[in-house]
C-alpha positions as CSV (number, residue, x, y, z in Angstrom):
1,M,-0.8,-29.2,-16.3
2,I,1.6,-26.3,-16.9
3,V,1.5,-25.1,-20.5
4,D,4.7,-23.0,-20.1
5,E,6.8,-24.1,-17.2
6,E,9.2,-21.1,-17.6
7,M,6.4,-18.6,-17.5
8,Y,5.0,-20.4,-14.4
9,K,8.3,-19.8,-12.6
10,V,8.4,-16.2,-13.7
11,A,4.8,-15.6,-12.5
12,I,5.5,-17.2,-9.0
13,R,8.7,-15.2,-8.6
14,K,7.0,-12.0,-9.5
15,L,4.0,-12.7,-7.2
16,L,6.4,-13.4,-4.3
17,G,8.5,-10.4,-5.0
18,S,5.9,-7.8,-5.8
19,T,2.6,-9.1,-4.3
20,F,0.6,-7.1,-6.9
21,I,0.8,-7.8,-10.7
22,M,-0.9,-5.2,-12.9
23,R,-1.6,-5.7,-16.6
24,R,-0.6,-2.1,-17.4
25,K,2.9,-2.9,-16.1
26,D,3.4,-6.6,-16.8
27,K,0.9,-7.6,-19.5
28,K,2.5,-11.0,-20.3
29,V,2.6,-12.2,-16.7
30,Y,-0.8,-10.9,-15.9
31,D,-2.4,-12.6,-18.9
32,Y,-0.6,-15.8,-18.1
33,I,-1.9,-15.9,-14.5
34,M,-5.4,-14.9,-15.5
35,D,-5.8,-17.6,-18.1
36,N,-8.4,-19.9,-16.4
37,E,-6.3,-23.1,-16.7
38,H,-3.1,-21.5,-15.4
39,R,-4.9,-19.6,-12.6
40,E,-6.6,-22.8,-11.3
41,F,-3.3,-24.6,-11.3
42,I,-1.4,-21.7,-9.7
43,M,-4.0,-21.4,-7.0
44,S,-4.0,-25.1,-6.1
45,R,-0.2,-25.0,-5.8
46,L,-0.2,-21.8,-3.7
47,E,-2.9,-23.1,-1.3
48,E,-0.6,-26.0,-0.4
49,I,1.8,-23.5,1.2
50,G,-0.7,-21.1,2.7
51,Y,-1.1,-18.6,-0.1
52,G,-3.9,-17.6,-2.4
53,L,-4.8,-15.3,-5.2
54,E,-7.2,-12.4,-5.5
55,W,-7.9,-10.4,-8.6
56,N,-9.9,-7.5,-9.9
57,E,-10.6,-7.7,-13.6
58,E,-11.9,-4.2,-13.8
59,D,-8.6,-2.7,-12.7
60,E,-6.6,-5.6,-14.1
61,I,-4.8,-6.5,-10.9
62,V,-4.0,-9.8,-9.4
63,S,-2.5,-10.1,-5.9
64,L,-0.9,-12.8,-3.8
65,I,-2.5,-13.1,-0.4
66,D,-1.3,-14.8,2.8
67,L,-4.0,-17.1,4.2
68,S,-2.1,-18.0,7.4
69,L,-1.6,-14.7,9.3
70,Q,-4.6,-13.6,11.4
71,N,-7.2,-16.3,12.2
72,G,-7.7,-17.1,8.5
73,E,-8.0,-13.5,7.4
74,E,-6.8,-13.0,3.9
75,T,-3.9,-10.4,3.9
76,P,-1.8,-9.2,1.0
77,Y,1.5,-11.0,1.0
78,N,4.3,-8.7,2.4
79,F,1.8,-6.4,4.0
80,H,2.6,-7.7,7.5
81,R,6.2,-6.7,6.9
82,F,5.4,-3.0,7.0
83,S,6.5,-1.0,10.0
84,P,3.9,1.2,11.8
85,H,5.0,4.4,10.1
86,T,4.9,2.7,6.7
87,I,1.3,1.6,7.4
88,Y,0.4,5.2,8.3
89,M,1.9,6.4,5.0
90,L,0.0,3.7,3.1
91,F,-3.2,4.8,4.8
92,V,-2.6,8.4,3.8
93,L,-1.9,7.4,0.1
94,M,-5.1,5.4,0.2
95,L,-7.1,8.4,1.4
96,I,-5.6,10.6,-1.3
97,Y,-6.2,8.0,-4.0
98,E,-9.8,7.6,-3.0
99,E,-10.5,11.3,-2.9
100,K,-9.0,12.0,-6.3
101,K,-10.6,8.9,-7.9
102,A,-14.0,10.2,-6.7
103,N,-13.3,13.2,-9.0
104,W,-12.9,10.9,-12.0
105,V,-9.2,11.5,-12.3
106,E,-7.8,8.9,-14.6
107,R,-4.2,8.8,-13.3
108,I,-3.6,9.8,-9.7
109,I,-0.4,11.8,-9.6
110,V,0.5,13.8,-6.5
111,K,3.3,15.9,-5.2
112,F,5.3,14.9,-2.2
113,E,4.2,18.1,-0.5
114,E,0.6,16.9,-0.7
115,V,1.4,13.7,1.1
116,Q,3.4,15.7,3.7
117,D,0.5,18.1,4.3
118,R,-1.8,15.1,5.0
119,L,0.7,13.5,7.3
120,Q,1.0,16.8,9.3
121,S,-2.8,17.2,9.5
122,L,-2.9,13.8,11.2
123,H,0.0,14.8,13.5
124,L,2.2,12.0,12.1
125,D,5.9,12.8,12.5
126,I,7.7,10.6,10.0
127,T,11.3,11.4,9.1
128,P,12.5,12.0,5.5
129,S,14.5,8.8,5.6
130,E,11.4,6.8,6.8
131,K,9.3,8.3,4.0
132,R,11.9,7.5,1.4
133,N,12.2,3.9,2.6
134,A,8.4,3.6,2.6
135,Y,8.1,5.0,-1.0
136,K,10.7,2.4,-2.1
137,Q,8.7,-0.4,-0.6
138,F,5.5,0.8,-2.2
139,R,7.3,1.0,-5.5
140,R,8.6,-2.5,-5.1
141,Y,5.1,-3.8,-4.5
142,N,3.6,-2.0,-7.5
143,L,1.6,0.4,-5.4
144,I,3.2,3.6,-6.7
145,S,5.5,4.8,-9.4
146,V,8.2,7.2,-8.4
147,K,11.5,8.1,-10.1
148,D,14.8,7.6,-8.4
149,R,15.6,11.3,-9.2
150,D,12.5,12.3,-7.2
151,L,13.4,10.0,-4.3
152,R,16.8,11.7,-4.1
153,L,15.1,15.0,-3.5
154,N,13.9,16.0,0.0
155,V,10.7,14.0,0.1
156,E,8.9,17.0,1.6
157,E,9.8,19.3,-1.3
158,G,9.6,18.7,-5.1
159,G,9.0,15.5,-6.9
160,T,5.8,13.6,-7.7
161,L,4.6,10.0,-7.5
162,E,1.7,8.2,-9.2
163,I,-0.5,6.1,-7.0
164,Y,-1.7,2.9,-8.6
165,P,-5.2,1.3,-8.1
166,S,-3.5,-1.6,-6.4
167,I,-3.1,0.6,-3.3
168,M,-6.8,0.1,-2.6
169,F,-6.3,-3.7,-2.2
170,C,-3.7,-3.4,0.6
171,M,-6.2,-3.2,3.5
172,K,-9.5,-4.9,4.2
173,E,-12.2,-2.6,5.5
174,E,-11.6,-3.9,9.0
175,Q,-7.8,-3.2,8.8
176,F,-8.5,0.3,7.4
177,A,-10.9,1.0,10.3
178,L,-8.4,-0.2,12.9
179,V,-5.7,2.2,11.5
180,L,-8.2,5.0,11.4
181,K,-9.2,4.3,15.1
182,D,-5.5,4.2,16.1
183,L,-4.9,7.6,14.4
184,E,-7.9,9.2,16.0
185,E,-6.7,8.0,19.4
186,K,-3.2,9.4,18.8
187,I,-4.7,12.8,17.7
188,K,-6.9,12.9,20.8
189,E,-4.0,12.1,23.1
190,R,-1.9,14.8,21.4
191,E,-4.6,17.4,21.7
192,E,-5.3,16.6,25.3
193,G,-1.6,16.9,26.0
194,E,-1.4,20.3,24.3
195,D,-4.4,21.4,26.4
196,N,-2.7,20.3,29.6
197,D,0.5,22.1,28.7
198,Y,-1.5,25.3,28.0
199,N,-3.3,25.0,31.3
200,D,0.0,24.4,33.2
201,E,1.5,27.5,31.6
202,N,-1.5,29.7,32.6
203,M,-1.3,28.4,36.2
204,A,2.4,29.2,36.3
205,D,1.6,32.8,35.2
């Protein structure tokens, strides 16, 4: 039984649009979803069309998950829409968040340059346009907060963004490990290629 039909529609639209609902950003919708009676009803309706809910009460986050993608693995809704370079950027933001959170930082605010330095350390060549589009997607899905003014800057210089705790619920451990393995292989291939170029130059001399 729906206590508030209008709020139910708002909650479903926001889940489908943003994937992650955080209490700090949308208290009314979060509290509605997390009410036991509403949550059970919403979950039962979502399961009929292949979706589910996950939540973390400590961080006050609820997320929409897709139950039908990869052999029954539960994946955040919209995650499968990310391009490879967007997934790499997501991975980097997760690393930065985890490192700063380990130092008991309450709000994780970073400069664009810090993200760019980490991308370069992993030999990831992502264009400013691709970065800007990725940041816009992350903002839409309540993973980060970034001002339009900062996005209009060169995303390698100036500007800051806040990384939300929801970022840590985007990948399962297995998915995280696969991205890490892929990056390690890319770095190894690049380093081997550089060694071969160096050896070829020396032979030419």
